[in-house]
N, C-alpha and C positions, 0 to 999 in steps of 0.2 A: 505493499500499499504505500504509494508515493504521493506525499502532501507538501507541494511546495509553498513558501511564502511569496504572494506577489506584492510588490507595493503599487500606488493607485496606478501610475503610469503604465505598468505592465499587465493591467487587467484587460482581457479581450471582454468587452462588455456586450458583444453579439452571443458570444458563447455563455458567458455569466447569464444573460437574460434568458437565454435558450434553456439552461439548466433549471432556472427557478420555474420557466414556464412547465416543465416537464415533471417537476418534483411533486410527488403526491403531497407533501408537507409545505409546499411552496405558500409564500405570502407576499402580499403587495409590499411591505416595509422591504424585503430583500432585493426589489429590481434596481438596478442602478440608477433609474430616475428618482426614486425615494431617496436612496441613500447619498447621492449628489446634494439633493436639495436639503436633506436634514442633519447630515452627518458633518460635523466640522473637518474631519478628516476621515477617509476608509481606506484600509489596505483589505488584502483578502488571503486565505488560505484555500487552495484548489486542489483537488485530488484529481491525477490523470489529467486528462482532456476534459476539463470541467463535469467529470461523474458526479462530483458532489463538491459544494462550495462552503465557506463561511464568511460572512463580512467581519473584518475586525475595525468599528468604528473607535477612534481614538482622538484624543486630544494631548497636550503637553501643558503643564504647570511646574513650575520651579525647575524647569528643564528636565522633567519626569515625564514619560509617557505613559499614558493609562488608557484602559478599554471601558467606554461608558455607553449607556443607552442613550441614543438620541431624543430629542423631545418629539414626542407625538408618533412613539414607535413602539409599540407595545413588547416586542419579542423579536428576536433574530435567532443566531445559533446555526446550526449545520443544515443544508438544505441537498437533497439531491433523490435519485430515484429510489436508492435502498440505503435507508440509514438505520445501523443497528447501534448496540452498545458499543460494539467494537469500533466502528466507524467513530463516533462520539469521543470516545477515549484517545482514540489517534489523533483526531483534531484539536481537542485541548491540549494534548501533549505537545502539539506542535506549534501552539501560540509563543512567537518568539520572546525571550527572557527580558528584552528591553521595555516591555509593557509591563510593569512592576506593580500595577494595582488594576485590579478587574472590578466592575460592578456591572454585569451585563443578565439579560434574559434570554433564554433558551426557548425553542418553540415548542409547540405540542409534540412534535415529532421526535424530539430530543429527551423524552422521559424515560431515562435510564439510569440505574446505579453505576458510576464510574469510579474506580480507584483512584485515591488521592486527591480528589474533589467533593468538596461538600455542596450539594446542590438543595436548595431550599424549595419546596413545593410552594408554588402559587396557584391561584384558581383564575378561570376565565368563566364566562356562560356565554353560550351558544343556543341559538334556537333555529332547528330546521323550519323552513316555510314550505315545505313540498306539499301539505294539505291544504284543503279549502280554507277560505276565511273564517268560515262559521265553525269547522274543527278547530281551529286556532283559538279563536274568540272562546269557545268553550272551554279551553283549558285553562283560561286567565282566571286567578284568584279573584274572589267576589270584591275585594278592595280595589282592583283593578278596573273592573268592569265598572264599579260605583264611581270611582273617579272620571271615568270616558264619560259617564252620562252626567256628571255634574259640569266637565268642560264644555259639554254640549248646551247644557242649561244655560251657561254662562256665555253662549255663542262665541266660543273660541274657535278660530278657523285655522286649520293646517294648510299652508302654501308649499308647494314645491318650487326648487330651483329660485329661492330667494337669493340676494346677493351675498356671495361668500365673506364679503367684509363686514357685513352685518352679524354673521357667525362669530366673526372672530371678536369684534367689539364687543358681543356680549360675554363670551369667554374671558377676555382681558377683566371686564369688570366683575366677573364672579370670583377670578382667582387672586384678583389683587390683596395683598396683604398676607396671602398664606401658601403661596406658591411661587417659586423663583424659575419663572420662564423668560427667557430673554426676548426682547422685542423683535430681534432679527429672526428668531425662531418663526413667529407669526408671519413675518414678511416671506419668509423662504417656503412657509406652508402655502400661503396665498399663491405664490408663483407656481407651486407644484399641483396645487389645484386646479389651475387654469391649464395646465398642461394635460391632466387627467380628465378634465371635463370636455377638453376637445376629442379625446380618444374615447368618450361615453363610459368613463369608470368612475365618475364622481358626479354627486348631486348633493343638494342641499335642502333642508325641510326647516320651515320655521311654523310657530303658531302664535297667532295675535290675537289681541285682546279687543273689545268692541272701539276703544279708542286708538286704536292700531297700535299698540304698544307690543313690540317683541318680546314675548313671554318666556319662550323656551326655542332652542335651535339646535341644529346638529349638521355635520358634514357625514355623508355616507360615501365610502369608497369601496371600489369592486374588484376583485380577482379571484381567482380559482374557486367560483361558485360560492364566494364569501363576501358579504357586505358588512363593512366595518362602520360600526357606530362611533364616530371620533369627534373631537371638539365639539363636546356637549357644553351648551351654555343654557343657564336657568335665571329669569329674574325674579328677584325676591317676591314679586306679586303674583307672579305663576305659580309657586309652590302648593298655594292652597286651593287653587282654581283646577288642578289635573293636567297643566300644560303640557308637561313631559310625558304624562302617558297617552295624551291625545296624539301627541306627535308620533311615538314609538307605534301605534295603534293605527296611524295613516300609513306608515311605512308597511306596516304587515299587511295591510288591506291591499296596498298597491302590489307587492310582491308575493301574495298567497299564491300557492300552486305552482310557484318556480323551484327550481332546482337551486336554492339559494340558502347558505346558511348566516343568519342575522350575527354577528360578532359583536357582543357588546363589550368587549376590551375590559373585562375586569367583572368583579373586584374581589380584593381581599378585605374589603371595608364591609362588616356585616350587614348594613343597613342598605348597602347598593346592591350587594350578593342577593337579599331578600327580594329586592324591587325588581331584579331580573329575573330571578327565579319565579316571580310571580304572574309572569308573562309565559312561564311555561319554559323558560330557557333551561339548558342542563350544565352541570359542571364539565369543564375542560381542562385539565390539569397541564401547567408547565413550568418549567424550572427557572429559580434565579441563582447566580453564581457569583459569588464576591471571592476576591483573592487579594492578600496584601504582601507585598513583597518590598515594600517601602523600606528606605533606610530608616535606622532607629529614630533619627531625629525629626521624621515626618510621619512616623507610623502612627503616633498617636492621633494625628488629626483625622484619620481615616477609621479609628475604632470605635 
């Protein structure tokens, strides 16, 4: 098994994207266009002639290189036609020693025990939309159905393809003060969205109140028969009116009967996990991995 380390300039992006295309565990985050937009830097590990690949998203601080999870990128890891425990072990063992600190998430196709690495289980929630809307709605918990009816009574309206900048503005307002997402991450995502929208791989939804206030919004991205519920924003006034309930319900209604898996992108937070599960979503496990090989004078900063 020959795995080579490729710096960014040495990556054949056509072969890279073809590998992600055919990988059963392929995800939108792993395409070169997504990595180019959201990662500060990325290099790669490549097996053979792009039979399997692993993006190494990295940055540098105090002159030390480290691996990190880029904004709005739930998980990465090893992608390929056949990925097993041995493959994952080999890839993790091939990560160059120059990366002294790792804080990354691996994809659901990488859930294997590996020697010498402590993987921490994390939880995602996904909902298959294969069934009719009536069947899907019938599996909603009663509190979800009740909130959808409440939103309808308050005349909340779900709209498709609202301007993505409105979605991003609502997210910025919501996370201000408790999440440190740099402004350039939003700019890069907006540029990425425009590219994916032209490829018919992205859309937006928004829920508006009577006064035309945007109460809930989200971006949905598409790849590998998966729809990613991402960049979710909720106005404080919408939380008691069922705005997010009617948004998700609108997407489910629009895509019911399709071979699509709605990916809620989390969550380890019990309240959010219960919320997603209340729509009938099922658990999907993935792994997080931290490795600290920093020099002693820096090690305490990351403990």
